[in-house]
C-alpha positions as CSV (number, residue, x, y, z in Angstrom):
1,M,0.0,0.0,0.0
2,P,1.6,3.3,-1.0
3,Q,2.5,5.8,1.7
4,R,0.3,9.0,2.0
5,P,1.8,12.2,3.1
6,A,1.1,13.2,6.8
7,P,-2.0,15.2,7.0
8,E,-1.8,18.9,7.1
9,R,-5.3,19.2,8.5
10,E,-7.6,16.4,10.0
11,F,-11.0,16.0,11.3
12,T,-12.3,12.7,12.7
13,M,-15.5,11.7,14.4
14,R,-17.9,8.9,15.2
15,F,-21.6,9.3,14.4
16,T,-24.7,7.3,15.2
17,S,-25.8,5.0,12.2
18,T,-29.0,6.9,11.6
19,P,-30.1,9.6,9.1
20,R,-29.6,12.2,11.7
21,G,-26.0,11.0,12.2
22,A,-25.4,11.2,8.4
23,R,-26.8,14.6,8.2
24,L,-24.7,15.8,11.1
25,A,-21.7,14.2,9.6
26,R,-22.2,16.1,6.2
27,R,-22.8,19.4,8.0
28,L,-19.8,19.1,10.1
29,V,-17.5,18.3,7.2
30,S,-18.9,21.4,5.3
31,H,-18.3,23.5,8.4
32,R,-14.8,22.2,8.9
33,L,-13.9,22.9,5.3
34,D,-15.3,26.4,5.7
35,D,-12.9,26.7,8.8
36,W,-10.0,25.5,6.7
37,G,-10.5,28.3,4.1
38,H,-12.9,26.7,1.7
39,P,-16.2,28.7,2.2
40,Y,-19.6,27.0,1.9
41,T,-20.4,28.0,-1.7
42,T,-16.9,27.1,-3.1
43,P,-16.6,24.1,-5.5
44,V,-14.4,22.3,-3.2
45,N,-16.8,22.6,-0.2
46,E,-19.8,21.7,-2.2
47,T,-18.2,18.8,-3.8
48,L,-16.8,17.3,-0.7
49,T,-20.0,17.9,1.3
50,L,-22.1,16.0,-1.5
51,I,-19.5,13.2,-1.6
52,T,-19.8,13.1,2.3
53,A,-23.5,12.9,2.1
54,E,-23.4,10.0,-0.3
55,L,-21.0,8.0,1.6
56,T,-22.5,8.6,5.0
57,A,-26.0,7.8,3.6
58,N,-24.5,4.5,2.3
59,A,-23.1,3.7,5.7
60,V,-26.5,4.2,7.3
61,R,-28.6,2.3,4.7
62,H,-26.2,-0.4,3.8
63,G,-23.5,-0.5,6.5
64,H,-25.8,-0.3,9.6
65,V,-25.2,-2.9,12.3
66,P,-27.6,-2.3,15.2
67,G,-25.7,-0.7,18.2
68,R,-22.7,0.2,16.0
69,D,-21.7,3.8,14.8
70,F,-20.0,4.9,11.7
71,H,-16.7,6.9,11.5
72,V,-15.8,9.9,9.3
73,Q,-12.3,11.1,8.8
74,L,-11.4,14.1,6.6
75,N,-7.7,14.8,5.8
76,L,-5.9,17.3,3.7
77,A,-2.5,16.2,2.6
78,G,-0.3,17.3,-0.2
79,G,-3.2,19.3,-2.0
80,T,-5.6,16.3,-1.8
81,F,-8.6,16.0,0.4
82,R,-9.5,12.5,1.4
83,I,-12.8,11.7,3.0
84,E,-13.1,8.1,4.7
85,V,-16.5,6.7,6.0
86,T,-16.0,3.5,8.0
87,D,-18.9,1.2,9.0
88,T,-19.0,-2.3,10.3
89,R,-20.7,-4.3,7.5
90,A,-17.6,-5.8,5.6
91,E,-19.8,-8.0,3.5
92,K,-21.9,-5.2,2.1
93,L,-19.6,-3.5,-0.5
94,P,-20.6,-0.8,-2.9
95,P,-21.3,-1.9,-6.4
96,A,-18.4,-1.4,-9.0
97,S,-18.9,1.8,-10.7
98,S,-18.8,1.4,-14.5
99,P,-20.6,2.8,-17.6
100,E,-22.5,-0.5,-17.7
101,T,-24.1,0.1,-14.2
102,D,-27.9,-0.1,-14.6
103,S,-29.1,3.6,-14.2
104,L,-32.6,2.2,-13.4
105,S,-31.3,0.2,-10.6
106,E,-32.5,1.2,-7.0
107,S,-29.1,1.0,-5.6
108,G,-25.5,2.0,-6.6
109,R,-26.5,5.5,-7.9
110,G,-24.8,7.4,-5.0
111,I,-21.5,5.6,-5.9
112,L,-21.9,6.8,-9.5
113,L,-22.3,10.3,-8.1
114,V,-19.1,9.9,-6.0
115,A,-17.2,8.4,-9.0
116,A,-18.3,11.4,-11.1
117,L,-17.2,14.0,-8.5
118,A,-14.1,12.4,-7.0
119,D,-10.7,12.1,-8.6
120,A,-10.3,8.7,-7.1
121,W,-12.5,6.5,-4.8
122,G,-12.4,2.9,-3.4
123,V,-13.0,0.4,-0.6
124,S,-10.8,-0.8,1.9
125,P,-11.2,-3.6,4.6
126,C,-10.8,-2.7,8.2
127,R,-7.6,-4.1,9.7
128,A,-8.4,-4.3,13.4
129,A,-12.2,-5.0,13.4
130,P,-15.0,-6.1,11.1
131,G,-16.0,-3.5,8.5
132,K,-14.9,-1.4,5.6
133,T,-13.8,2.1,4.8
134,V,-15.3,3.7,1.6
135,W,-13.0,6.6,0.6
136,A,-12.8,9.4,-2.0
137,E,-10.1,11.9,-2.9
138,L,-10.4,15.3,-4.4
139,R,-7.1,17.2,-5.5
140,V,-7.3,21.0,-5.0
141,R,-5.3,24.0,-5.8
142,T,-4.0,26.3,-3.1
143,E,-6.9,28.7,-4.0
144,G,-9.4,26.1,-3.4
145,H,-10.6,25.0,-6.8
146,P,-10.4,21.4,-8.0
147,L,-7.3,20.6,-10.1
148,T,-8.9,18.4,-12.6
149,H,-11.3,19.8,-15.1
150,R,-14.1,17.2,-15.4
151,V,-16.0,16.6,-18.6
152,A,-19.8,17.3,-18.2
153,P,-21.7,14.1,-17.9
154,E,-24.1,13.0,-20.7
155,P,-27.6,14.5,-20.4
156,T,-28.9,11.1,-19.1
157,D,-26.0,10.9,-16.6
158,L,-26.8,14.6,-15.4
159,D,-30.4,13.6,-14.9
160,L,-29.5,10.6,-12.9
161,L,-27.1,12.7,-10.7
162,L,-29.7,15.4,-10.1
163,A,-32.4,12.9,-9.2
164,T,-30.0,11.1,-6.8
165,A,-29.1,14.3,-5.1
166,S,-32.8,15.2,-4.9
167,L,-33.6,11.8,-3.3
168,L,-30.8,12.0,-1.0
169,R,-31.9,15.5,0.3
170,D,-35.5,14.2,0.7
171,D,-34.3,11.1,2.5
172,L,-31.7,12.8,4.8
173,G,-33.6,16.0,5.4
174,S,-36.8,14.4,6.5
175,R,-37.5,14.2,10.2
176,P,-40.3,12.8,12.3
177,G,-42.7,15.6,13.0
178,D,-42.2,17.5,9.6
179,A,-45.9,16.8,8.8
180,S,-46.9,18.7,11.9
181,R,-45.0,21.8,10.7
182,G,-46.9,21.8,7.4
183,G,-44.2,19.5,5.7
184,R,-41.7,22.3,5.6
185,R,-38.1,21.6,6.5
186,Q,-36.0,23.9,8.5
């Protein structure tokens, strides 16, 4: 396994394996990026926040073991952000992302989004305990913009990405009691 440079900045925290825990993880990663000089509306913050949302949602939906939390680690080292989400379900691996992935499938679309946004992503088994770590990397310039110039997805892929993001917002943003407030989220 190649050596990674020592992190210049690091954020790590454990969260409950619930939609609320996933939402909190996403918000804290975004807040930490803002603290590190990547304001909320910058491409780096928005991209890493969306990647975090997808990975934490997957940890809650597919990696949940009752009574076990998931762990988030965000590092900046050598101009590359790396987000890692660790859960305790080693046997539930994300589907391989490929152009042949069925876009009508009810699962795997979040990983397609991660693959489209990240410069690299993968899955690593946990060494000391059961589980896996799903990670994604994004290279940045010092002024905070992604290094790579991504090609715009095909219209059908863009529709899929937007639909996935919309579903994620609906799933992770809903809370018990929303109906009593007229269905509005705050």
